MDAnalysis code that builds the backbone (N, CA, C; Angstrom):
import MDAnalysis as mda
import numpy as np

u = mda.Universe.empty(150, n_residues=50, atom_resindex=np.repeat(np.arange(50), 3), trajectory=True)
u.add_TopologyAttr("name", ["N", "CA", "C"] * 50)
u.add_TopologyAttr("resid", np.arange(1, 51))
u.add_TopologyAttr("resname", ["MET", "THR", "ILE", "GLN", "GLU", "ALA", "VAL", "SER", "ILE", "LEU", "MET", "LEU", "SER", "PRO", "PHE", "TYR", "PHE", "LYS", "MET", "SER", "PRO", "ALA", "GLU", "ARG", "LYS", "LYS", "LEU", "VAL", "GLN", "GLU", "TYR", "CYS", "ASP", "PHE", "PHE", "ASN", "LYS", "VAL", "VAL", "MET", "PRO", "GLN", "ASN", "GLU", "SER", "PRO", "SER", "SER", "LYS", "ASN"])
u.atoms.positions = np.array([
    [-26.404, 5.247, -19.667],
    [-27.723, 4.924, -19.173],
    [-28.395, 6.229, -18.756],
    [-29.640, 6.339, -19.100],
    [-30.372, 7.546, -18.746],
    [-30.993, 7.370, -17.349],
    [-31.410, 8.481, -16.793],
    [-32.053, 8.446, -15.474],
    [-33.327, 7.623, -15.538],
    [-34.085, 7.777, -16.594],
    [-35.334, 7.058, -16.754],
    [-35.089, 5.534, -16.793],
    [-34.054, 5.117, -17.481],
    [-33.720, 3.693, -17.543],
    [-33.333, 3.169, -16.165],
    [-32.527, 3.935, -15.450],
    [-32.100, 3.529, -14.127],
    [-33.287, 3.422, -13.180],
    [-34.171, 4.391, -13.206],
    [-35.344, 4.363, -12.316],
    [-36.222, 3.163, -12.632],
    [-36.428, 2.881, -13.920],
    [-37.277, 1.733, -14.269],
    [-36.694, 0.406, -13.770],
    [-35.371, 0.322, -13.745],
    [-34.710, -0.897, -13.221],
    [-34.793, -0.916, -11.700],
    [-34.480, 0.188, -11.066],
    [-34.455, 0.243, -9.597],
    [-35.845, 0.088, -8.992],
    [-36.890, 0.468, -9.721],
    [-38.247, 0.344, -9.215],
    [-38.666, -1.123, -9.074],
    [-37.934, -2.021, -9.647],
    [-38.237, -3.445, -9.527],
    [-37.957, -3.966, -8.121],
    [-37.180, -3.196, -7.354],
    [-36.843, -3.585, -5.993],
    [-37.813, -2.952, -5.009],
    [-38.358, -3.726, -4.074],
    [-39.247, -3.139, -3.059],
    [-38.511, -2.184, -2.136],
    [-37.216, -2.315, -2.034],
    [-36.438, -1.421, -1.171],
    [-36.371, 0.002, -1.718],
    [-36.526, 0.143, -3.007],
    [-36.496, 1.457, -3.634],
    [-37.574, 2.336, -3.039],
    [-38.738, 1.773, -2.807],
    [-39.889, 2.545, -2.317],
    [-39.805, 2.808, -0.823],
    [-38.902, 2.172, -0.123],
    [-38.718, 2.426, 1.316],
    [-37.729, 3.544, 1.553],
    [-37.094, 4.025, 0.484],
    [-36.101, 5.081, 0.604],
    [-36.753, 6.459, 0.501],
    [-36.108, 7.432, 1.089],
    [-36.584, 8.808, 0.976],
    [-36.278, 9.305, -0.438],
    [-36.956, 10.351, -0.881],
    [-36.656, 10.895, -2.222],
    [-35.192, 11.309, -2.388],
    [-34.589, 11.849, -1.344],
    [-33.173, 12.226, -1.431],
    [-32.285, 10.995, -1.597],
    [-32.614, 9.919, -0.874],
    [-31.843, 8.675, -0.995],
    [-32.031, 8.060, -2.384],
    [-33.245, 8.126, -2.910],
    [-33.508, 7.584, -4.251],
    [-32.718, 8.351, -5.292],
    [-32.708, 9.661, -5.168],
    [-31.972, 10.476, -6.132],
    [-30.482, 10.126, -6.128],
    [-29.936, 9.969, -4.924],
    [-28.508, 9.605, -4.795],
    [-28.260, 8.204, -5.384],
    [-29.147, 7.270, -5.094],
    [-29.010, 5.918, -5.625],
    [-29.042, 5.894, -7.137],
    [-29.988, 6.628, -7.718],
    [-30.100, 6.675, -9.196],
    [-28.834, 7.247, -9.788],
    [-28.319, 8.316, -9.214],
    [-27.101, 8.922, -9.738],
    [-25.899, 7.982, -9.622],
    [-25.770, 7.310, -8.459],
    [-24.672, 6.352, -8.291],
    [-24.801, 5.179, -9.265],
    [-26.022, 4.720, -9.478],
    [-26.270, 3.608, -10.395],
    [-25.868, 3.996, -11.815],
    [-26.274, 5.167, -12.235],
    [-25.923, 5.646, -13.590],
    [-24.418, 5.822, -13.730],
    [-23.800, 6.434, -12.726],
    [-22.357, 6.643, -12.766],
    [-21.602, 5.310, -12.853],
    [-22.018, 4.340, -12.040],
    [-21.364, 3.034, -12.034],
    [-21.557, 2.338, -13.380],
    [-22.762, 2.349, -13.884],
    [-23.035, 1.728, -15.176],
    [-22.179, 2.344, -16.277],
    [-22.153, 3.659, -16.329],
    [-21.410, 4.362, -17.381],
    [-19.910, 4.151, -17.240],
    [-19.427, 3.967, -16.035],
    [-17.987, 3.754, -15.813],
    [-17.581, 2.322, -16.143],
    [-18.427, 1.340, -15.816],
    [-18.044, -0.054, -15.968],
    [-18.505, -0.646, -17.288],
    [-19.724, -0.435, -17.662],
    [-20.293, -1.108, -18.839],
    [-19.978, -0.377, -20.137],
    [-20.102, 0.912, -20.158],
    [-19.928, 1.662, -21.412],
    [-18.516, 1.513, -21.982],
    [-17.449, 1.587, -21.178],
    [-16.114, 1.412, -21.780],
    [-15.948, 0.029, -22.433],
    [-16.585, -0.991, -21.901],
    [-16.495, -2.333, -22.495],
    [-17.177, -2.339, -23.862],
    [-18.258, -1.604, -24.005],
    [-18.955, -1.559, -25.288],
    [-18.178, -0.779, -26.340],
    [-17.275, 0.074, -25.916],
    [-16.509, 0.902, -26.844],
    [-15.114, 0.317, -27.144],
    [-14.782, -0.835, -26.545],
    [-13.459, -1.392, -26.768],
    [-13.323, -1.914, -28.198],
    [-12.111, -1.913, -28.761],
    [-11.908, -2.361, -30.145],
    [-12.334, -3.802, -30.384],
    [-12.161, -4.684, -29.378],
    [-12.505, -6.079, -29.568],
    [-14.004, -6.299, -29.694],
    [-14.821, -5.398, -29.152],
    [-16.280, -5.561, -29.233],
    [-16.828, -5.095, -30.585],
    [-16.009, -4.461, -31.392],
    [-16.475, -3.947, -32.663],
    [-16.317, -4.987, -33.785],
    [-15.768, -6.117, -33.498],
    [-15.574, -7.166, -34.517],
    [-16.827, -7.940, -34.737],
])
């Protein structure tokens, strides 16, 4: 997931705009890291290629 994709998703929450820029940056990075750790390996598994 790219940073732009994460921001576009997170901007749907009103809480995103109540955060400081530093908190937003940390949230975006954590969101991307979590997505790439959990979702991407599932997409690369051998069973999903059938």
